[in-house]
KEPAPA-274230 format. One record per residue (C-alpha): residue in three letters; x, y, z. Coordinates in pm, whole numbers, padded with zeros to 5 digits, always signed. Layout:
ALAXYZ...
//
This chain:
MET+15729+07940+17171THR+15756+07613+17344THR+15476+07527+17537ASP+15432+07295+17846LEU+15072+07132+17894GLN+15144+06959+18196GLN+14984+07181+18439TRP+14675+07163+18191VAL+14692+06766+18202TYR+14742+06771+18590SER+14441+06925+18610PHE+14232+06669+18496ALA+14241+06471+18834ASN+14058+06799+18958GLN+13764+06747+18736GLY+13584+06435+18908SER+13273+06595+18997TRP+13222+06646+18592ASN+13393+06336+18462THR+13070+06155+18536GLY+12831+05993+18331ASN+12805+05712+18075VAL+13108+05735+17781VAL+12971+05855+17444LYS+13280+05841+17251ASP+13633+05817+17261ASP+13807+06068+17016LEU+14146+05883+17054VAL+14060+05530+16927PRO+13808+05487+16593GLY+13477+05473+16576SER+13296+05127+16628TRP+13162+05019+16272GLY+12798+04941+16215ARG+12597+04873+15904ILE+12221+04932+15783ALA+11977+04618+15842THR+11933+04531+15473PRO+12128+04608+15209TYR+11977+04650+14888ALA+12038+04758+14461THR+11810+05023+14322ARG+11699+05102+13977PHE+11500+05339+13793ARG+11196+05259+13593LYS+10963+05440+13354LEU+10601+05394+13331PRO+10321+05556+13098THR+10044+05708+13293ASP+09696+05500+13211THR+09551+05857+12997PRO+09852+06079+12851ILE+09882+06416+13073THR+09859+06744+12876ILE+09900+07137+13023PRO+09571+07308+13067ASP+09531+07668+12920ASN+09388+07784+13171ALA+09179+07681+13541ALA+08898+07594+13378GLY+09060+07338+13188GLU+09246+07205+13508SER+09121+06830+13571PHE+09243+06502+13728HIS+09493+06280+13544HIS+09455+05906+13742PHE+09716+05633+13716TYR+09765+05284+13879LEU+10100+05143+13931PRO+10138+04810+13760GLU+10123+04481+13950SER+10487+04377+13906LEU+10589+04559+14111TYR+10720+04466+14430LEU+10919+04709+14644HIS+10984+05044+14540SER+11064+05375+14699PRO+10733+05565+14838THR+10823+05871+14644LEU+10730+05863+14238TYR+10863+06110+14029LEU+10672+06264+13717GLN+10904+06363+13432CYS+10853+06625+13237LYS+11030+06778+12966LEU+10906+07143+12910PRO+10956+07306+12579ASP+11186+07612+12474LEU+10934+07915+12501GLY+11098+08148+12253ASN+11159+08512+12314GLY+10944+08712+12565ASN+10854+08429+12742THR+11007+08315+13080TYR+10970+08005+13257VAL+10946+08107+13676ASP+11250+08015+13869ASN+11206+07608+13980VAL+10885+07599+13752GLY+10898+07256+13893LEU+10731+07337+14198HIS+10443+07501+14036VAL+10311+07214+13764LEU+10190+06933+14049LYS+09880+07151+14215SER+09688+06873+14382LEU+09733+06521+14501VAL+09456+06208+14572PHE+09485+05897+14666LEU+09215+05579+14673SER+09201+05293+14800GLY+08885+05053+14706GLY+08719+05340+14561GLN+08774+05531+14911THR+08989+05863+14933VAL+09245+05761+15194TYR+09442+06088+15136GLN+09416+06456+14967ILE+09650+06756+14920ASP+09442+07052+14774ASP+09694+07251+14657ILE+10081+07057+14722ARG+10230+07381+14653ARG+10076+07621+14958THR+10110+07322+15210MET+10349+07075+15140TRP+10638+07214+14931PRO+10688+07518+15188ASP+10706+07252+15496TYR+10941+07050+15332ILE+11153+07314+15182ASN+11212+07486+15496SER+11348+07186+15695LEU+11654+07182+15481GLY+11975+07385+15470THR+12083+07640+15270GLN+12300+07401+14994GLN+12057+07111+15093LYS+11754+07361+14939ALA+11961+07491+14663THR+12074+07114+14549PHE+11708+07004+14576LEU+11530+07257+14375ALA+11779+07245+14151THR+11793+06868+14064MET+11401+06853+14090PHE+11277+07186+13937GLY+11466+07321+13705GLY+11635+07577+13885THR+11663+07951+13735GLY+11387+08057+13528GLY+11451+08166+13169GLN+11292+08062+12775GLY+11475+07747+12765ALA+11374+07368+12744ARG+11431+07226+13060THR+11301+06857+13234VAL+11160+06841+13583MET+11154+06573+13835VAL+10817+06672+14032PRO+10804+06440+14309ILE+10461+06254+14382PRO+10490+06156+14725LEU+10283+05837+14846PHE+10166+05853+15204ALA+10478+05710+15304SER+10759+05913+15174ALA+10967+06123+15355TYR+10860+06450+15224TYR+10584+06404+15460SER+10812+06484+15761ARG+11032+06816+15812GLY+11421+06633+15816GLY+11266+06369+15618TYR+11563+06328+15380GLN+11773+06147+15715ASN+11459+05942+15846PRO+11275+05787+15521HIS+10949+05571+15591GLY+11082+05261+15421VAL+11010+05044+15107TRP+10626+05044+14961PRO+10535+04696+14957ALA+10343+04661+14666GLN+10231+04350+14702SER+10030+04442+14933PHE+09671+04549+14788LYS+09535+04248+14625ASN+09281+04345+14308GLN+09240+04669+14535ARG+09541+04837+14393ILE+09584+05224+14492GLU+09412+05520+14239ILE+09652+05761+14221GLN+09517+06110+14093ILE+09674+06435+13997LYS+09569+06747+13872ILE+09818+06963+13671ALA+09809+07374+13719ASN+09717+07559+13420LYS+10030+07722+13204THR+09976+08075+13288GLU+10076+07973+13620TRP+10417+07866+13505VAL+10575+08162+13343SER+10694+08483+13528ALA+10603+08657+13171GLY+10460+08629+12852THR+10310+08264+12764GLY+10316+07934+12913PRO+10415+07631+12706SER+10072+07442+12513ALA+10248+07090+12535PHE+10529+06877+12665VAL+10811+06797+12434GLU+10696+06421+12526PRO+10391+06275+12747PRO+10524+06256+13081LYS+10605+05954+13234ILE+10615+05819+13600VAL+10940+05729+13739VAL+10994+05470+13990LYS+11276+05363+14180GLU+11276+05011+14250ILE+11421+04827+14566TYR+11593+04490+14505PRO+11741+04321+14868THR+11771+03972+14914GLN+11491+03742+14768ALA+11409+03665+15138LYS+11351+04027+15230ILE+11151+04074+14923SER+10965+03837+14985ALA+10899+03934+15367LEU+10826+04282+15257ALA+10662+04286+14927ASN+10352+04204+15092GLN+10249+04323+15478ARG+09875+04307+15440GLY+09720+04301+15731THR+10055+04396+15926TYR+10196+04758+15768SER+10128+05043+16020LEU+10282+05368+15966ASN+10230+05712+16201SER+10263+05982+15976ARG+10093+06313+15916GLU+09866+06518+15727TRP+09738+06920+15578PHE+09385+06927+15690PRO+09240+07297+15586ILE+09040+07436+15899GLY+08712+07481+15741GLY+08571+07878+15764THR+08908+08038+15782LYS+09006+08098+15394LEU+08914+08477+15430SER+09053+08803+15286ILE+09143+09152+15480THR+09155+09472+15298ALA+09444+09722+15308GLY+09309+09921+15564GLN+09235+09635+15757SER+09569+09547+15791ASN+09668+09804+16020GLY+09795+09571+16325ILE+09492+09701+16517HIS+09172+09532+16323GLN+09114+09181+16479THR+08980+08877+16245ASP+08821+08642+16475ILE+08741+08281+16326LEU+08465+08040+16540ILE+08590+07737+16369ASN+08443+07381+16407LYS+08667+07197+16629PRO+08834+06937+16414ASP+08915+06577+16485GLY+09223+06401+16612THR+09530+06558+16763PHE+09738+06826+16585SER+10132+06948+16612GLU+10055+07280+16486LEU+09785+07499+16277VAL+09930+07681+15978VAL+09816+08068+15888ILE+09908+08071+15483ALA+09904+08445+15461GLN+09983+08586+15102ALA+09958+08957+14979ASP+09616+08944+14727SER+09875+09018+14455VAL+10001+08666+14476SER+10204+08612+14110ASN+10366+08295+13983ALA+10710+08469+14073ASN+10598+08517+14469ARG+10371+08191+14516PHE+10603+08064+14807THR+10626+08431+14954PHE+10407+08451+15292VAL+10344+08714+15546ARG+10276+08699+15889PRO+10052+08845+16104THR+10157+09066+16415TYR+09908+08902+16642MET+09782+08570+16717LYS+09553+08405+16989LEU+09381+08080+17046GLU+09093+08046+17238MET+08906+07734+17369ASP+08571+07762+17561SER+08667+08107+17633ALA+09026+08034+17802ILE+09290+08170+17628VAL+09549+07918+17555LEU+09814+08061+17301GLU+09872+08465+17310TYR+10177+08536+17066GLU+10147+08939+17133ASP+10349+09140+16868SER+10605+09008+16618ASP+10903+08988+16815ILE+10780+08708+16987ILE+10604+08560+16706ARG+10974+08555+16515MET+11109+08421+16841LEU+10904+08118+16881HIS+10958+08036+16520TYR+11285+08026+16569ALA+11313+07855+16924ALA+11105+07547+16741GLY+11370+07538+16481TYR+11201+07660+16181GLU+11444+07736+15908GLY+11451+08015+15637THR+11292+08395+15678GLU+10974+08510+15812ALA+10843+08540+15390ASP+10982+08168+15387VAL+10797+08051+15692PRO+10410+08109+15726ALA+10362+08159+16101ARG+10199+07872+16308TYR+10015+07800+16628ILE+10239+07576+16786PHE+10161+07309+16981GLY+10432+07055+16989ALA+10776+07046+17112HIS+11078+07158+16882THR+10826+07108+16577GLY+11038+07267+16336ARG+11249+06978+16368TYR+10990+06677+16319ALA+11130+06374+16182GLY+10894+06134+16228PHE+10801+06102+16605TYR+10533+06216+16815VAL+10653+06574+16954GLY+10363+06686+17119GLY+10042+06844+16984ILE+09671+06988+17112ASN+09297+06797+17111PHE+09005+06977+17115ASP+08781+06677+17229ASN+08731+06819+17567CYS+08605+07191+17451THR+08305+07288+17295ASN+08399+07626+17100VAL+08737+07762+16929LEU+08850+08058+16864LEU+09137+08202+16656SER+09223+08568+16659LEU+09445+08746+16365ARG+09616+09119+16326PHE+09826+09184+16033ASN+09980+09485+15964THR+10115+09481+15600SER+09946+09799+15505ALA+09802+09616+15207ALA+09540+09338+15114VAL+09590+09001+15282ASP+09465+08649+15182PHE+09498+08367+15447GLU+09378+08020+15546VAL+09432+07790+15807VAL+09568+07489+15786GLY+09610+07217+16057ILE+09920+06955+16055ARG+09747+06647+16218TYR+09890+06307+16350CYS+09753+06006+16130LYS+09799+05612+16098PHE+09786+05410+15759ILE+09750+05088+15794ILE+09690+04782+15511ASN+09392+04598+15626SER+09386+04225+15578SER+09167+04263+15260GLY+09419+04473+15093LEU+09293+04782+15148LEU+09453+05110+15241ARG+09308+05311+15552LYS+09349+05580+15752SER+09278+05707+16123TYR+09366+05968+16344VAL+09376+05780+16651
//
């Protein structure tokens, strides 16, 4: 059939009231050519740790391993990687899916002997937060590339990220918005001390016994960045000038609690009076799980059916049922199912798409008492904890010390 488009085209002249505003694109001409500000080359470099990293047999054997980055580094990615070669487990023993997610437990950074950043259990906070910002294909590729993919008894290598404070892993959507390079020459004789705690081998398997040793000692993998020599000179030493806004996970004291199966009936309410924390928070995350958490469901969560926040007896937020909670999380941009994404008290605009900028928040400086109220309806016992996501600023001062503030 032959079509005549003239009447359609003639009607464009009658659409003048809408055909206004700034021109944002023209689909009939090639797009404009752009560029990144600084092209650079990259290479990966493997570094031994100061002391051999071993696999603890049980929780009592878990301890921190520490290491420093060599002074020969100039510019590198703010994400390091721990290369772990895992052995074949033999018949009857099975690695949990994405075993690399279970390997690294705790992370601490120190500068001048002072703790600057600490994550007590990276598996409960940072990994769910980041992974939930990925689309389905991005998530599958990320897990397969870094963490070993589908479980089984066979040998495998995992590349466990160790994110320095400037890493894109601290931002949802960080894969699109990196935070720049790590200025490794900024610290004089105040090199950053990195401490990591490896989870014990019982937490690496879904059946049987975990590995007693790595195939070979794990190594730290650094992605070095090489722009022009002029840029290396300008960026490698930012002592006294470096500043980065980021965020951190802050456990809210007194909120690590449990309820019984009988109390998880949709009626019983847990009221928690908290010491008001300093700083500005984009959200408070309710990390709740069945009390029978296993390695296989470590990243499976349950949500409350009722949530309330009071400040000095005034109700500031009240999520009245599970439907409202689900829709609020959808509207805020959180990806994944209710089992994937812990519930949150949401204070920012579209916080689920946070990508390195201020989206609003709440500050508790102007109140005296803060009360959180929660109800669950799982008919099973629940363990939960509230963790705040707090804005923070990192600087490297003129003495080469890394420091953090909340203002």
